[in-house]
Every structure is written in C-alpha cells, then in structure tokens.
C-alpha positions as a Markdown table, in Angstrom:
| # | Residue | x | y | z |
|---|---|---|---|---|
| 1 | Unk | 0.0 | 0.1 | 0.1 |
| 2 | Unk | 1.1 | 3.5 | -0.3 |
| 3 | Unk | 1.9 | 4.7 | 2.9 |
| 4 | Unk | 2.0 | 8.1 | 4.3 |
| 5 | Unk | 5.9 | 8.8 | 3.9 |
| 6 | Unk | 4.9 | 9.8 | 0.3 |
| 7 | Unk | 3.6 | 12.9 | 1.5 |
| 8 | Unk | 6.8 | 13.9 | 3.0 |
| 9 | Unk | 8.6 | 12.8 | -0.2 |
| 10 | Unk | 6.4 | 14.9 | -2.8 |
| 11 | Unk | 7.1 | 18.0 | -0.9 |
| 12 | Unk | 10.6 | 17.4 | -1.0 |
| 13 | Unk | 10.7 | 16.9 | -4.6 |
| 14 | Unk | 8.7 | 20.2 | -5.5 |
| 15 | Unk | 11.6 | 22.1 | -6.5 |
| 16 | Unk | 13.1 | 19.1 | -8.7 |
| 17 | Unk | 9.7 | 19.3 | -10.9 |
| 18 | Unk | 9.7 | 22.9 | -10.8 |
| 19 | Unk | 13.1 | 23.0 | -12.9 |
| 20 | Unk | 11.9 | 20.4 | -15.3 |
| 21 | Unk | 11.2 | 21.5 | -18.6 |
| 22 | Unk | 8.0 | 20.2 | -20.2 |
| 23 | Unk | 9.3 | 19.5 | -23.8 |
| 24 | Unk | 12.4 | 17.6 | -22.7 |
| 25 | Unk | 12.1 | 14.1 | -23.7 |
| 26 | Unk | 13.7 | 11.6 | -20.6 |
| 27 | Unk | 14.9 | 8.6 | -21.8 |
| 28 | Unk | 13.5 | 6.7 | -18.7 |
| 29 | Unk | 9.9 | 7.9 | -19.8 |
| 30 | Unk | 9.7 | 6.8 | -23.7 |
| 31 | Unk | 5.9 | 6.2 | -23.5 |
| 32 | Unk | 5.5 | 9.9 | -22.4 |
| 33 | Unk | 2.5 | 10.4 | -24.7 |
| 34 | Unk | 0.4 | 7.6 | -23.6 |
| 35 | Unk | 1.3 | 8.7 | -20.2 |
| 36 | Unk | 0.4 | 11.5 | -20.6 |
| 37 | Unk | -2.9 | 10.6 | -21.9 |
| 38 | Unk | -3.9 | 8.3 | -19.2 |
| 39 | Unk | -2.6 | 10.9 | -16.6 |
| 40 | Unk | -5.2 | 13.3 | -17.8 |
| 41 | Unk | -7.5 | 10.5 | -17.7 |
| 42 | Unk | -6.8 | 10.0 | -14.1 |
| 43 | Unk | -6.7 | 13.5 | -13.2 |
| 44 | Unk | -10.0 | 14.1 | -14.5 |
| 45 | Unk | -11.4 | 11.4 | -12.7 |
| 46 | Unk | -10.0 | 12.4 | -9.7 |
| 47 | Unk | -11.2 | 16.1 | -9.7 |
| 48 | Unk | -14.6 | 15.0 | -10.8 |
| 49 | Unk | -15.2 | 12.1 | -8.2 |
| 50 | Unk | -12.2 | 10.9 | -5.9 |
| 51 | Unk | -11.2 | 14.3 | -4.4 |
| 52 | Unk | -14.5 | 15.6 | -3.7 |
| 53 | Unk | -15.4 | 12.6 | -1.9 |
| 54 | Unk | -12.2 | 12.3 | 0.0 |
| 55 | Unk | -12.7 | 16.0 | 1.0 |
| 56 | Unk | -15.9 | 15.3 | 2.1 |
| 57 | Unk | -15.0 | 12.2 | 4.1 |
| 58 | Unk | -12.1 | 14.5 | 5.9 |
| 59 | Unk | -14.5 | 16.9 | 6.7 |
| 60 | Unk | -17.1 | 14.8 | 8.2 |
| 61 | Unk | -14.7 | 11.9 | 10.0 |
| 62 | Unk | -13.5 | 12.4 | 13.6 |
| 63 | Unk | -9.9 | 12.5 | 13.9 |
| 64 | Unk | -9.5 | 9.6 | 16.1 |
| 65 | Unk | -11.7 | 7.3 | 13.8 |
| 66 | Unk | -9.7 | 8.1 | 11.0 |
| 67 | Unk | -6.7 | 7.5 | 12.6 |
| 68 | Unk | -7.8 | 3.9 | 13.6 |
| 69 | Unk | -8.8 | 3.3 | 10.1 |
| 70 | Unk | -5.3 | 4.3 | 9.0 |
| 71 | Unk | -4.1 | 1.9 | 11.4 |
| 72 | Unk | -6.2 | -1.0 | 10.2 |
| 73 | Unk | -5.0 | -0.5 | 6.6 |
| 74 | Unk | -1.3 | -0.4 | 7.8 |
| 75 | Unk | -1.8 | -3.2 | 9.4 |
| 76 | Unk | -3.2 | -5.5 | 7.0 |
| 77 | Unk | -0.9 | -4.0 | 4.8 |
| 78 | Unk | 2.1 | -5.3 | 7.0 |
| 79 | Unk | 1.3 | -9.0 | 5.4 |
| 80 | Unk | 2.7 | -7.6 | 2.1 |
| 81 | Unk | 5.5 | -5.9 | 3.8 |
| 82 | Unk | 6.4 | -9.3 | 6.0 |
| 83 | Unk | 6.3 | -11.4 | 2.5 |
| 84 | Unk | 8.7 | -9.2 | 0.8 |
| 85 | Unk | 11.0 | -9.0 | 3.9 |
| 86 | Unk | 11.3 | -12.8 | 3.5 |
| 87 | Unk | 12.1 | -12.4 | -0.4 |
| 88 | Unk | 14.7 | -10.2 | 0.2 |
| 89 | Unk | 16.5 | -12.1 | 3.0 |
| 90 | Unk | 15.7 | -9.0 | 5.4 |
| 91 | Unk | 15.5 | -11.4 | 8.3 |
| 92 | Unk | 15.9 | -9.0 | 11.0 |
| 93 | Unk | 13.2 | -6.6 | 9.8 |
| 94 | Unk | 11.1 | -9.4 | 9.3 |
| 95 | Unk | 11.2 | -10.7 | 12.6 |
| 96 | Unk | 10.3 | -6.8 | 13.7 |
| 97 | Unk | 7.4 | -6.9 | 11.1 |
| 98 | Unk | 6.3 | -10.0 | 12.5 |
| 99 | Unk | 5.8 | -9.0 | 16.0 |
| 100 | Unk | 4.5 | -5.8 | 14.9 |
| 101 | Unk | 1.9 | -7.7 | 13.1 |
| 102 | Unk | 0.7 | -9.9 | 16.2 |
| 103 | Unk | 1.2 | -7.0 | 18.8 |
| 104 | Unk | -0.8 | -4.8 | 16.8 |
| 105 | Unk | -3.5 | -7.5 | 15.7 |
| 106 | Unk | -3.8 | -8.5 | 19.4 |
| 107 | Unk | -3.0 | -5.6 | 21.7 |
| 108 | Unk | -3.9 | -3.1 | 19.3 |
| 109 | Unk | -7.3 | -4.7 | 18.7 |
| 110 | Unk | -7.1 | -5.7 | 14.9 |
| 111 | Unk | -4.8 | -2.9 | 13.9 |
| 112 | Unk | -7.2 | -0.4 | 15.3 |
| 113 | Unk | -4.0 | 1.1 | 17.9 |
| 114 | Unk | -0.5 | 0.7 | 16.7 |
| 115 | Unk | 1.0 | -0.3 | 20.0 |
| 116 | Unk | 4.1 | -1.7 | 18.5 |
| 117 | Unk | 5.5 | 1.5 | 16.9 |
| 118 | Unk | 6.1 | 2.8 | 20.6 |
| 119 | Unk | 8.0 | -0.6 | 21.5 |
| 120 | Unk | 10.8 | -0.3 | 18.9 |
| 121 | Unk | 8.9 | -2.0 | 16.1 |
| 122 | Unk | 8.4 | 0.7 | 13.2 |
| 123 | Unk | 6.2 | 0.7 | 10.0 |
| 124 | Unk | 8.4 | -0.7 | 7.2 |
| 125 | Unk | 7.5 | -0.3 | 3.5 |
| 126 | Unk | 8.2 | -3.0 | 1.3 |
| 127 | Unk | 6.7 | -4.4 | -1.7 |
| 128 | Unk | 7.1 | -6.8 | -4.9 |
| 129 | Unk | 8.6 | -4.1 | -7.3 |
| 130 | Unk | 11.2 | -3.1 | -4.5 |
| 131 | Unk | 12.2 | -7.0 | -4.0 |
| 132 | Unk | 12.7 | -7.1 | -7.8 |
| 133 | Unk | 14.8 | -4.1 | -7.7 |
| 134 | Unk | 16.6 | -6.1 | -4.6 |
| 135 | Unk | 17.6 | -8.6 | -6.7 |
| 136 | Unk | 19.0 | -6.4 | -9.7 |
| 137 | Unk | 15.8 | -6.0 | -12.0 |
| 138 | Unk | 16.0 | -2.7 | -13.4 |
| 139 | Unk | 13.2 | -0.1 | -12.9 |
| 140 | Unk | 12.1 | -0.1 | -17.0 |
| 141 | Unk | 10.3 | 2.6 | -18.5 |
| 142 | Unk | 8.1 | 5.0 | -16.5 |
| 143 | Unk | 4.4 | 4.2 | -16.6 |
| 144 | Unk | 1.3 | 5.7 | -15.4 |
| 145 | Unk | -1.4 | 3.1 | -14.4 |
| 146 | Unk | -5.2 | 3.9 | -15.3 |
| 147 | Unk | -6.7 | 4.4 | -11.8 |
| 148 | Unk | -3.6 | 3.7 | -9.9 |
| 149 | Unk | -1.2 | 6.3 | -11.1 |
| 150 | Unk | 2.4 | 6.3 | -11.3 |
| 151 | Unk | 4.7 | 3.3 | -11.6 |
| 152 | Unk | 7.5 | 1.7 | -13.9 |
| 153 | Unk | 7.5 | -1.4 | -15.9 |
| 154 | Unk | 8.8 | -3.6 | -12.8 |
| 155 | Unk | 6.6 | -2.1 | -10.4 |
| 156 | Unk | 3.4 | -2.8 | -12.4 |
| 157 | Unk | 4.2 | -6.5 | -12.4 |
| 158 | Unk | 5.2 | -6.2 | -8.8 |
| 159 | Unk | 1.6 | -5.2 | -8.4 |
| 160 | Unk | 0.2 | -8.6 | -9.5 |
| 161 | Unk | 1.9 | -10.8 | -6.6 |
| 162 | Unk | 1.2 | -8.1 | -3.9 |
| 163 | Unk | -2.5 | -7.9 | -5.0 |
| 164 | Unk | -2.4 | -12.4 | -4.7 |
| 165 | Unk | -1.5 | -11.8 | -1.0 |
| 166 | Unk | -3.7 | -8.9 | -0.4 |
| 167 | Unk | -6.4 | -11.3 | -1.6 |
| 168 | Unk | -5.5 | -14.0 | 0.5 |
| 169 | Unk | -5.3 | -11.8 | 3.7 |
| 170 | Unk | -9.0 | -10.3 | 3.3 |
| 171 | Unk | -10.2 | -13.6 | 2.3 |
| 172 | Unk | -8.8 | -14.9 | 5.6 |
| 173 | Unk | -10.2 | -12.0 | 7.6 |
| 174 | Unk | -13.4 | -12.6 | 6.3 |
| 175 | Unk | -13.6 | -10.0 | 3.3 |
| 176 | Unk | -14.4 | -12.4 | 0.5 |
| 177 | Unk | -17.7 | -11.8 | -1.0 |
| 178 | Unk | -17.6 | -8.9 | -3.9 |
| 179 | Unk | -19.7 | -6.5 | -2.3 |
| 180 | Unk | -17.3 | -6.6 | 1.0 |
| 181 | Unk | -14.5 | -6.6 | -1.3 |
| 182 | Unk | -15.8 | -3.6 | -3.2 |
| 183 | Unk | -16.7 | -1.6 | -0.1 |
| 184 | Unk | -13.4 | -2.4 | 1.7 |
| 185 | Unk | -11.7 | -1.2 | -1.9 |
| 186 | Unk | -13.8 | 2.0 | -1.8 |
| 187 | Unk | -13.1 | 3.0 | 1.6 |
| 188 | Unk | -9.1 | 2.6 | 1.4 |
| 189 | Unk | -9.1 | 4.4 | -2.2 |
| 190 | Unk | -11.0 | 7.3 | -0.5 |
| 191 | Unk | -9.1 | 7.0 | 2.9 |
| 192 | Unk | -5.5 | 7.3 | 0.9 |
| 193 | Unk | -6.7 | 10.1 | -1.2 |
| 194 | Unk | -7.7 | 11.9 | 1.9 |
| 195 | Unk | -4.0 | 11.3 | 3.5 |
| 196 | Unk | -2.7 | 13.2 | 0.2 |
| 197 | Unk | -5.1 | 16.3 | 0.0 |
| 198 | Unk | -2.4 | 18.3 | 1.1 |
| 199 | Unk | 0.1 | 17.3 | -1.4 |
| 200 | Unk | -2.4 | 17.9 | -3.9 |
| 201 | Unk | -3.3 | 21.3 | -3.2 |
| 202 | Unk | 0.2 | 22.1 | -3.0 |
| 203 | Unk | 0.7 | 20.9 | -6.6 |
| 204 | Unk | -2.3 | 22.8 | -8.0 |
| 205 | Unk | -0.6 | 26.2 | -6.8 |
| 206 | Unk | 3.4 | 25.2 | -7.3 |
| 207 | Unk | 3.1 | 26.3 | -11.0 |
| 208 | Unk | 5.1 | 23.1 | -11.7 |
| 209 | Unk | 4.2 | 20.9 | -14.6 |
| 210 | Unk | 2.1 | 18.0 | -12.4 |
| 211 | Unk | 3.1 | 15.5 | -14.8 |
| 212 | Unk | 6.8 | 16.0 | -14.5 |
| 213 | Unk | 6.3 | 16.6 | -10.6 |
| 214 | Unk | 4.8 | 12.9 | -10.4 |
| 215 | Unk | 7.2 | 11.4 | -12.5 |
| 216 | Unk | 10.4 | 12.6 | -10.7 |
| 217 | Unk | 9.1 | 12.5 | -7.5 |
| 218 | Unk | 7.9 | 8.5 | -7.9 |
| 219 | Unk | 11.3 | 7.5 | -9.6 |
| 220 | Unk | 13.2 | 9.1 | -7.1 |
| 221 | Unk | 11.4 | 7.6 | -4.2 |
| 222 | Unk | 11.3 | 4.1 | -5.5 |
| 223 | Unk | 15.3 | 4.4 | -6.2 |
| 224 | Unk | 15.4 | 5.2 | -2.5 |
| 225 | Unk | 12.9 | 2.7 | -1.2 |
| 226 | Unk | 14.9 | -0.1 | -3.0 |
| 227 | Unk | 18.4 | 1.2 | -1.9 |
| 228 | Unk | 16.8 | 1.2 | 1.8 |
| 229 | Unk | 17.9 | 5.2 | 1.7 |
| 230 | Unk | 21.2 | 4.5 | 0.4 |
| 231 | Unk | 20.1 | 6.5 | -2.8 |
| 232 | Unk | 19.1 | 9.3 | -0.8 |
| 233 | Unk | 22.5 | 9.4 | 1.3 |
| 234 | Unk | 24.5 | 9.7 | -2.0 |
| 235 | Unk | 22.3 | 12.4 | -3.2 |
| 236 | Unk | 22.8 | 14.2 | -0.2 |
| 237 | Unk | 26.7 | 13.4 | 0.0 |
| 238 | Unk | 26.6 | 15.0 | -3.7 |
| 239 | Unk | 24.9 | 18.0 | -2.9 |
| 240 | Unk | 27.6 | 18.5 | 0.1 |
| 241 | Unk | 30.3 | 18.1 | -2.5 |
| 242 | Unk | 28.6 | 20.7 | -4.6 |
| 243 | Unk | 28.3 | 23.3 | -2.1 |
| 244 | Unk | 31.8 | 22.6 | -1.2 |
| 245 | Unk | 32.9 | 23.3 | -4.5 |
| 246 | Unk | 31.0 | 26.3 | -5.2 |
| 247 | Unk | 31.1 | 27.8 | -1.6 |
| 248 | Unk | 34.0 | 26.5 | -0.1 |
| 249 | Unk | 34.4 | 24.0 | 3.1 |
| 250 | Unk | 32.9 | 25.9 | 6.6 |
| 251 | Unk | 36.0 | 26.6 | 8.8 |
C-alpha cells in the first residue's frame, strides 16, 4: 500500500519538478505520450469524483476514528511487507515486522491502535517491485497506470503478486464476497486520497508541470526505497560536495 511517507517525499521533490522542462524527452519515459493521456484521464476522474469525496470524508470523519482506519489498513498491509521482507532475506526486519503484526493485531485490537511502534517495531515499506529491484531487476520505463497512477514496468508487474497476497489476507479475515471487497477497496481508496489532499493542493498552486512533478517524485522515491535509503544518502553527499566546490568548506 502507498503509505503516508509519500507526502513528505513529494513535498521535498517540488523544487526538482519546478525546474524540469515540459518539452524535454526523458530516456526513462519513452512512453510519455501514452502516459500523459492516462495521467489526464486519472486527473479528470480524481477532480470529478475522488477528490470531492475525499474532502467530504475528511470533513465529517472524526480524527480518532480516521486514525484508527489508517492503522487498520496499515496493519493489513504489513502482511505484504512481511512477505517481501522474507523474499529480500531481510530476516531481522521480518522478525520486527512479525512482532509488529502480532502485537497490533492483538493488543492493538485488530490494528486499530499502533501499539508496536512505541515498543521499537517501526512501520516498514516493502513490496514486490522493491523485491525485484533488490535482486537486480531494473526499473524499466516509467508507466502511468489507469486509476492507479505513477508506476514503472517493474513496479507494475510487482502489483500482481502483492495483490494476490492482499486477496488471501482479506479472505482470511472474512472479506471474501464481491460486495465486501468493493466496500473495502472504496474505503481504502478514499482514505488514501484523503491523506494526500495536502499534496494535491500544493501541486495545484506550485506552478510546476504536475506530470513531471509526479514522475520525478515517484522515480526518485522508488530508487530510495529499493536502496533502503542509500540513494538519498548518496544524493545528499553529492549535494554537499557541490556546495563545498561552489562556496568552499566551512572553517
């Protein structure tokens, strides 16, 4: 599942997107014509339906209940995280995530409360796209998916096994009828869009090309996730070297 860390990352990427040229053809985006068409479709759907519903949801939903719903979705998503922990041979992290899942599912009342984080078992973000990247599969061309938004060829393929695990999880907790799955998916989508309202408003007033903003933000975030933060640390080091070269080292 797309977690709330996306908000922080998108905010940090705003300056990059604002400097990008609309006409420049990126090698990582050879399908830009198709991608922009799908982006426009997604954006129109969002503005007409999803964003207004998410704003209404945000207005009427009490904050404690909203937080509990966030935690429930996060707890269910930890099954996929744990599955990919194991595939990536992250055994220490998988032990932490197993403990997190057990504690939040029991003491946290089916995930309503995040009891595990204060106990030193933080939320992690792993999916099959990251697993493929971990084992050397390149990202491939940038890809905008209908309804789902920014992705890549690798991450688009990764949705399938993650979706399969999600389906098994929902079946195990008793969400197995088409109507129940539809209701669950609808609440999840609206809740996720609500959490991203601030980013959308910022993007609308940024003056940046929103397509490039989302593309660059997505691709850099995925590099950072696959490398477990190493990509961001390398970028910070390069920035520091550039600043030293321009302004000299501090005495």
